[in-house]
C-alpha positions in Angstrom: -10.1 -12.3 -0.3 -11.0 -8.4 -1.6 -10.6 -5.7 1.7 -13.9 -3.8 -0.3 -17.2 -4.6 2.4 -14.2 -3.3 5.3 -13.4 0.1 3.7 -16.9 0.9 1.7 -18.3 3.0 5.6 -15.0 4.5 5.2 -15.1 5.8 1.8 -18.9 6.8 2.1 -18.0 8.7 5.6 -15.0 10.4 3.4 -17.5 11.1 0.8 -20.2 12.4 3.5 -16.8 14.8 4.6 -17.2 15.9 2.0 -20.1 17.0 0.7 -20.4 15.1 -2.2 -24.0 13.7 -3.1 -22.5 10.4 -4.5 -19.1 8.4 -6.0 -19.1 10.1 -9.4 -19.1 13.7 -7.4 -15.6 12.8 -5.7 -13.5 16.3 -6.3 -13.3 17.2 -2.6 -10.2 17.6 -1.1 -9.5 14.9 2.0 -7.8 17.0 5.0 -4.7 16.5 6.1 -3.9 13.6 8.8 -1.7 11.0 9.9 -3.8 8.9 12.4 -3.1 5.3 13.8 -4.7 3.4 16.2 -3.4 0.2 17.6 -5.8 -2.4 18.1 -6.4 -3.7 21.8 -7.0 -1.5 24.8 -7.4 2.6 24.4 -3.5 4.0 24.5 -3.0 7.4 22.7 0.5 7.6 23.7 1.5 4.2 22.4 0.2 5.4 19.1 1.6 8.9 19.3 5.0 7.2 20.4 4.4 5.0 17.0 4.1 7.9 14.6 7.1 9.7 15.9 9.2 6.9 15.5 7.8 6.1 11.9 9.8 9.9 11.1 12.8 8.2 11.6 12.5 4.8 9.8 14.7 5.4 6.6 14.2 2.5 5.0 10.9 0.5 5.3 11.6 -1.8 2.0 11.0 -5.0 3.8 7.4 -4.3 5.1 4.9 -5.7 2.2 2.2 -3.6 1.6 -1.0 -5.6 0.3 -3.7 -3.9 -1.8 -7.6 -4.5 -1.0 -6.1 -8.4 -0.8 -6.2 -10.1 2.9 -3.5 -12.6 3.1 -3.6 -16.5 3.6 -5.2 -17.0 7.5 -6.9 -13.5 8.2 -11.1 -13.4 7.0 -13.0 -10.9 7.7 -16.9 -12.2 8.9 -19.1 -9.1 10.3 -17.2 -6.8 9.0 -14.2 -8.0 10.9 -11.3 -8.9 10.4 -9.9 -12.5 12.4 -7.1 -14.4 12.1 -7.9 -17.9 11.6 -6.9 -20.9 14.0 -3.5 -22.5 12.8 -1.9 -19.2 12.2 0.0 -17.0 14.3 -0.6 -13.7 12.5 -1.0 -10.3 14.8 -3.1 -7.4 13.9 -2.0 -4.8 15.8 -3.9 -1.3 14.6 -4.6 0.8 12.2 -3.6 3.9 10.4 -5.7 6.7 8.2 -2.8 8.9 5.9 -2.8 12.1 3.9 -0.9 15.0 2.9 -4.2 16.7 2.0 -3.5 16.8 -1.6 -3.0 14.0 -4.2 0.6 11.6 -4.2 2.0 8.8 -5.8 0.9 6.2 -4.7 4.5 5.0 -3.9 5.0 7.8 -1.8 2.0 6.7 0.2 2.9 3.6 0.7 6.3 4.5 2.0 4.7 6.4 4.4 2.8 3.3 5.4 5.5 0.6 5.3 7.4 3.7 7.8 4.6 3.4 10.4 4.2 -0.3 10.2 7.7 -0.9 11.0 7.7 1.2 13.8 4.6 -0.4 15.0 6.1 -3.4 14.8 4.2 -4.8 12.4 5.8 -6.2 8.7 2.7 -6.0 6.8 -0.3 -3.8 5.5 -3.4 -3.9 3.8 -4.3 -0.9 2.2 -6.9 1.2 0.5 -6.2 4.3 -1.5 -9.0 7.0 -1.6 -10.1 9.7 -3.3 -8.0 8.4 -6.9 -8.2 10.5 -9.5 -9.8 9.7 -12.6 -7.5 10.2 -14.6 -4.5 9.3 -12.6 -4.7 6.1 -11.3 -0.8 5.9 -10.2 -1.8 9.3 -7.3 -4.7 8.9 -4.3 -5.6 11.7 -1.9 -5.4 9.6 0.8 -4.3 5.3 2.2 -6.7 3.8 4.9 -4.2 0.4 6.2 -4.6 -2.2 8.2 -1.0 -2.7 9.8 0.4 -6.4 10.7 2.7 -8.7 12.0 2.5 -11.7 10.0 3.2 -15.7 10.5 6.0 -16.1 9.5 5.3 -18.8 7.0 2.7 -16.9 5.5 5.3 -14.2 5.1 7.9 -16.3 3.6 5.5 -17.5 1.1 4.6 -13.7 0.4 8.6 -12.9 -0.1 9.1 -16.2 -2.6 5.9 -14.4 -4.4 7.1 -11.0 -4.4 10.6 -12.5 -6.2 9.3 -14.2 -8.7 7.4 -10.7 -9.8 10.1 -8.8 -9.9 12.9 -11.6 -12.0 9.6 -11.8 -14.2 9.1 -7.7 -14.8 10.9 -5.9 -16.7 12.6 -3.4 -15.6 10.8 -0.4 -14.9 7.2 -1.5 -15.4 4.7 -1.2 -13.1 5.5 -2.9 -9.8 2.3 -4.1 -8.3 1.3 -3.3 -4.7 0.1 -6.3 -4.2 1.0 -10.0 -2.9 -0.7 -12.6 -3.0 -4.2 -14.0 -2.6 -6.4 -14.9 0.2 -7.4 -18.2 0.3 
């Protein structure tokens, strides 16, 4: 399932904040931000602790980053994510991150992965914002929903990644997304 409808309001907000007239004039610069908000009860101390723990994470490669793709068992209804019956996914929170400049998407993904681990997650569904027209390997910001995947779905996604790595040549373009939604 495509995540773009969920993020359209975020993109529109970014455009409005930049004072741009439309998506063709995205020449602005996003502000520096590192904001995590856990779902459920408002607990700002917990959210700050997640960000503080993320700074100490050294290896977050185990976290699956899905680009604009929902994993099996999660659906979007009326612009809200929902776990389908029969699945044990947990929707943990949301991250908005930018260093205030265009960074490599891999660096942005690494930050998402660190926050996901610090929040108790093992996956994230993300979208990149303000990608330069001439370089799709960079973006100014990333927004992501942090998840704890149903173990059955996680096993399927990791199996797909192993097959992808085996068929891709060394150093070839790595895919940042996993299996498509049902």
